[in-house]
RODO-2510 file (C-alpha; in nm, 4 decimals, decimal comma):
residues 264
     n   res          X          Y          Z
     1     x     4,7265    10,8105    16,0458
     2     x     4,9772    10,9311    15,7851
     3     x     5,1055    10,8350    15,4503
     4     x     5,4254    10,9532    15,2768
     5     x     5,3634    11,0456    14,9176
     6     x     5,4704    11,2857    14,6476
     7     x     5,7292    11,4377    14,8989
     8     x     5,5050    11,4875    15,1852
     9     x     5,3175    11,3265    15,4637
    10     x     4,9311    11,3354    15,4277
    11     x     4,7311    11,2969    15,7440
    12     x     4,4237    11,1151    15,7124
    13     x     4,1346    10,9072    15,8884
    14     x     3,9130    10,6391    15,8029
    15     x     3,5662    10,5664    15,9533
    16     x     3,2363    10,3910    15,8610
    17     x     3,1271    10,0474    15,7998
    18     x     3,0129    10,0593    15,4293
    19     x     3,1499     9,8942    15,1238
    20     x     3,2060    10,1808    14,9144
    21     x     3,4473    10,4543    14,9615
    22     x     3,3674    10,8315    14,9881
    23     x     3,6395    11,0962    15,0182
    24     x     3,6014    11,4274    15,1823
    25     x     3,8154    11,7230    15,0958
    26     x     3,8044    12,0540    15,2868
    27     x     3,8304    12,4171    15,2176
    28     x     4,1441    12,6418    15,2490
    29     x     4,2418    12,7196    15,6059
    30     x     4,0350    12,4196    15,7377
    31     x     4,1034    12,0545    15,7983
    32     x     3,9304    11,7333    15,7991
    33     x     3,7292    11,8436    16,0986
    34     x     3,5395    12,0599    15,8635
    35     x     3,3292    11,7651    15,7746
    36     x     3,2401    11,6531    16,1342
    37     x     2,8658    11,7564    16,0531
    38     x     2,8476    11,5000    15,7783
    39     x     3,0058    11,2054    15,9480
    40     x     2,7073    11,0546    16,1275
    41     x     2,5194    11,0722    15,7979
    42     x     2,7894    10,8952    15,6003
    43     x     2,9385    10,6334    15,8388
    44     x     2,6578    10,3741    15,8227
    45     x     2,6785    10,3489    15,4344
    46     x     3,0340    10,4249    15,3326
    47     x     3,4038    10,3895    15,4181
    48     x     3,4725    10,7602    15,4828
    49     x     3,8204    10,8877    15,4101
    50     x     3,9069    11,2305    15,5408
    51     x     4,2470    11,3849    15,4974
    52     x     4,4254    11,7132    15,5626
    53     x     4,5390    11,8735    15,2318
    54     x     4,8983    11,9634    15,2030
    55     x     4,9946    12,2527    15,4173
    56     x     4,6929    12,1961    15,6580
    57     x     4,6113    12,0156    15,9701
    58     x     4,8615    11,7387    16,0451
    59     x     4,9894    11,7185    15,6963
    60     x     5,3326    11,8433    15,5831
    61     x     5,3446    12,2139    15,5042
    62     x     5,6357    12,2771    15,2953
    63     x     5,7430    12,6292    15,1908
    64     x     5,6804    12,7549    14,8513
    65     x     5,3924    12,7665    14,6022
    66     x     5,1876    12,4656    14,5428
    67     x     4,9863    12,3747    14,2443
    68     x     4,6628    12,2056    14,1940
    69     x     4,8122    11,9271    13,9915
    70     x     5,0348    11,8671    14,3011
    71     x     4,7516    11,8474    14,5474
    72     x     4,5729    11,6043    14,3116
    73     x     4,8766    11,3896    14,2865
    74     x     4,8943    11,3953    14,6779
    75     x     4,5531    11,2578    14,6759
    76     x     4,6496    10,9868    14,4038
    77     x     4,9265    10,8678    14,6265
    78     x     4,7062    10,8444    14,9306
    79     x     4,4647    10,6362    14,7327
    80     x     4,7292    10,4048    14,6128
    81     x     4,8806    10,3557    14,9554
    82     x     4,5255    10,2623    15,0707
    83     x     4,4280    10,0556    14,7873
    84     x     4,1442    10,2744    14,6722
    85     x     4,0442    10,1980    14,3182
    86     x     3,7260    10,3977    14,3142
    87     x     3,5689    10,6516    14,5608
    88     x     3,2919    10,9041    14,5628
    89     x     3,4341    11,2642    14,6154
    90     x     3,2910    11,5557    14,8071
    91     x     3,5074    11,8640    14,7843
    92     x     3,4090    12,2220    14,9193
    93     x     3,6046    12,5291    14,7789
    94     x     3,9533    12,4274    14,7490
    95     x     3,8468    12,0624    14,7857
    96     x     3,6246    12,0948    14,4767
    97     x     3,9149    12,2529    14,2785
    98     x     4,1344    11,9610    14,3809
    99     x     3,8393    11,7325    14,2800
   100     x     3,8108    11,8921    13,9363
   101     x     4,1710    11,8724    13,8730
   102     x     4,2000    11,4974    13,9917
   103     x     3,9030    11,4044    13,7847
   104     x     4,0572    11,5295    13,4643
   105     x     4,4074    11,3825    13,5326
   106     x     4,2940    11,0578    13,6822
   107     x     3,9650    10,9728    13,4967
   108     x     3,7537    10,6628    13,6211
   109     x     3,8451    10,6746    13,9803
   110     x     3,5590    10,8991    14,0969
   111     x     3,2186    10,6991    14,1014
   112     x     3,0568    11,0565    14,1649
   113     x     3,1610    11,4102    14,2352
   114     x     3,0147    11,6774    14,4605
   115     x     3,1397    12,0243    14,3870
   116     x     3,0293    12,2622    14,6738
   117     x     3,0976    12,6377    14,6842
   118     x     3,3791    12,6129    14,4390
   119     x     3,5096    12,7528    14,1080
   120     x     3,6505    12,6364    13,7792
   121     x     3,7972    12,9547    13,6529
   122     x     3,9877    13,2200    13,8504
   123     x     3,8674    13,5792    13,8520
   124     x     4,0651    13,8369    13,6529
   125     x     4,1769    13,9846    13,9816
   126     x     4,2861    13,6331    14,1312
   127     x     4,6694    13,6935    14,1279
   128     x     4,6423    14,0233    14,3182
   129     x     4,3756    13,9075    14,5684
   130     x     4,5453    13,5896    14,6809
   131     x     4,8784    13,7620    14,6579
   132     x     4,7640    14,0224    14,8947
   133     x     4,6482    13,7591    15,1387
   134     x     4,9743    13,5821    15,1159
   135     x     5,1565    13,8965    15,1972
   136     x     4,9358    13,9671    15,5015
   137     x     4,9780    13,6366    15,6527
   138     x     5,3444    13,6425    15,5885
   139     x     5,3767    13,9598    15,7498
   140     x     5,1271    13,9207    16,0356
   141     x     5,0382    13,5602    16,0706
   142     x     4,6957    13,4062    16,0206
   143     x     4,5202    13,6460    16,2476
   144     x     4,5611    13,8971    15,9451
   145     x     4,2895    13,7158    15,7677
   146     x     4,0839    13,5659    16,0487
   147     x     3,7794    13,8233    16,0586
   148     x     3,7515    13,8721    15,6849
   149     x     3,7516    13,4974    15,6232
   150     x     3,4775    13,4316    15,8865
   151     x     3,2675    13,7142    15,7253
   152     x     3,2997    13,5577    15,3869
   153     x     3,2223    13,2006    15,5021
   154     x     2,9142    13,2613    15,7184
   155     x     2,6212    13,4986    15,7141
   156     x     2,6075    13,7529    15,9847
   157     x     2,2982    13,6116    16,1504
   158     x     2,4777    13,2739    16,1730
   159     x     2,7891    13,4320    16,3138
   160     x     2,5955    13,6102    16,5752
   161     x     2,3971    13,2851    16,6774
   162     x     2,6775    13,0332    16,6729
   163     x     2,9580    13,1681    16,8630
   164     x     3,0717    12,8034    16,9452
   165     x     3,1166    12,7401    16,5816
   166     x     3,2938    13,0633    16,5255
   167     x     3,5419    12,9847    16,8001
   168     x     3,6031    12,6256    16,6408
   169     x     3,6460    12,7582    16,2916
   170     x     3,8716    13,0418    16,4060
   171     x     4,0845    12,7936    16,5903
   172     x     4,1202    12,5941    16,2579
   173     x     4,1992    12,9093    16,0711
   174     x     4,4575    13,0322    16,3250
   175     x     4,6173    12,6636    16,3295
   176     x     4,6731    12,6640    15,9629
   177     x     5,0405    12,6983    15,8964
   178     x     5,1344    13,0254    15,7137
   179     x     5,3354    12,8284    15,4522
   180     x     5,0558    12,5983    15,3885
   181     x     4,8101    12,8708    15,3449
   182     x     5,0327    13,0765    15,1194
   183     x     5,1302    12,7543    14,9073
   184     x     4,7522    12,6625    14,8664
   185     x     4,6530    13,0222    14,7918
   186     x     4,9001    13,0026    14,5099
   187     x     4,7654    12,6877    14,3762
   188     x     4,3884    12,7914    14,3733
   189     x     4,4774    13,1379    14,2106
   190     x     4,5469    12,9623    13,8942
   191     x     4,2506    12,7372    13,8457
   192     x     4,1161    12,7375    13,4848
   193     x     3,9394    12,4031    13,3885
   194     x     3,5982    12,5396    13,2871
   195     x     3,6527    12,4470    12,9131
   196     x     3,7523    12,1006    13,0154
   197     x     3,4639    12,0057    13,2462
   198     x     3,2767    11,8356    12,9624
   199     x     3,5518    11,5670    13,0006
   200     x     3,4317    11,4707    13,3492
   201     x     3,1982    11,1634    13,2976
   202     x     3,0806    11,0773    13,6571
   203     x     2,7557    11,1748    13,7992
   204     x     2,7988    11,5237    13,9574
   205     x     2,6175    11,7447    14,1918
   206     x     2,7107    12,1155    14,1939
   207     x     2,5859    12,3090    14,4970
   208     x     2,6419    12,6588    14,6443
   209     x     2,5164    12,8806    14,9285
   210     x     2,2890    13,1464    14,7917
   211     x     2,4958    13,4217    14,9823
   212     x     2,8451    13,2871    14,9009
   213     x     3,0388    13,5851    14,7609
   214     x     3,3678    13,4078    14,7125
   215     x     3,2430    13,1400    14,4677
   216     x     2,8853    13,2769    14,4114
   217     x     2,5847    13,1094    14,2539
   218     x     2,6646    13,2474    13,9157
   219     x     2,9863    13,0442    13,9098
   220     x     2,8001    12,7185    14,0309
   221     x     2,5572    12,7748    13,7349
   222     x     2,8422    12,8146    13,4932
   223     x     2,9999    12,4928    13,6167
   224     x     2,6678    12,3140    13,5898
   225     x     2,6048    12,4534    13,2239
   226     x     2,9726    12,3325    13,1262
   227     x     2,9390    11,9841    13,2960
   228     x     2,6703    11,7769    13,0934
   229     x     2,4241    11,5781    13,3111
   230     x     2,5295    11,7494    13,6402
   231     x     2,2703    11,8593    13,8951
   232     x     2,2614    12,2019    14,0557
   233     x     2,1368    12,2873    14,4042
   234     x     2,1490    12,6220    14,5606
   235     x     2,1290    12,6300    14,9295
   236     x     1,9220    12,9086    15,0875
   237     x     2,0540    13,1195    15,3902
   238     x     2,4119    13,0177    15,3610
   239     x     2,7502    13,1611    15,2469
   240     x     3,0667    12,9756    15,1722
   241     x     3,0808    12,6996    15,4205
   242     x     2,7378    12,5833    15,3530
   243     x     2,7992    12,2318    15,4736
   244     x     2,8168    12,3821    15,8329
   245     x     2,5911    12,6850    15,8289
   246     x     2,3021    12,4891    15,6638
   247     x     2,4216    12,1296    15,7468
   248     x     2,0674    11,9793    15,7694
   249     x     1,9823    12,1015    15,4154
   250     x     2,3354    12,0029    15,2951
   251     x     2,2992    11,6672    15,4492
   252     x     1,9589    11,6021    15,2913
   253     x     2,0890    11,7124    14,9524
   254     x     2,3880    11,4921    14,9803
   255     x     2,2031    11,1804    15,1040
   256     x     1,9612    11,2246    14,8213
   257     x     2,2372    11,2407    14,5548
   258     x     2,4363    10,9672    14,7062
   259     x     2,1322    10,7484    14,7221
   260     x     2,0953    10,7836    14,3366
   261     x     2,4645    10,7067    14,2530
   262     x     2,5767    10,4811    14,5025
   263     x     2,6211    10,1156    14,4150
   264     x     2,6232    10,1971    14,0328
***
């Protein structure tokens, strides 16, 4: 299903039989299928909204740089079209950055917030790092970043033992439009909301894989320290896409957090 908002079409799906909404927001170079491992957990208790971020999956992928505020406005338009007044939010990597940006711009809509393997402040070399990746895909397509991305996202033992998952994620990466990847790279390279996190008032869980080198545990600890009342959980034996690599641990952590905050 698609909604037209903010100048683009956003592809989305709704599943589940609960009374409260929960919205899942994926990583760069993924799509809503990234959350398949969480669906059986969430569907009995929530109405689960998944969507493809601008530039990904079945959503529009206009050329040019995007901004995190633009991506948050896309979500706001999606919520308005669906009549969603409040929702829980689970965002991983780029999805966490969109969640932070949204929570600051549209306070009161999130009932709770899960920030997984994400950041609140760009590193000093962000412009060059993301710029190099943009140039690489523009010159040689998504294949240019495939291997490096898989190596950052999953530990070597997991990659070796799960060729089926690697094939699935590789297909998602290669299927990401170059314009969408480049546009979102530009957006996330500018994030700088660390000093405003204290403005976020909803219950928040900050989580990260212990071997995540892209958004490392040190960053998760900083987010936790700057977000009063938040919880911190470091997932062992996982890199960046901890929701897949350690899905059982991630799901247990998520269900425990949601049991505390849902219905309040």
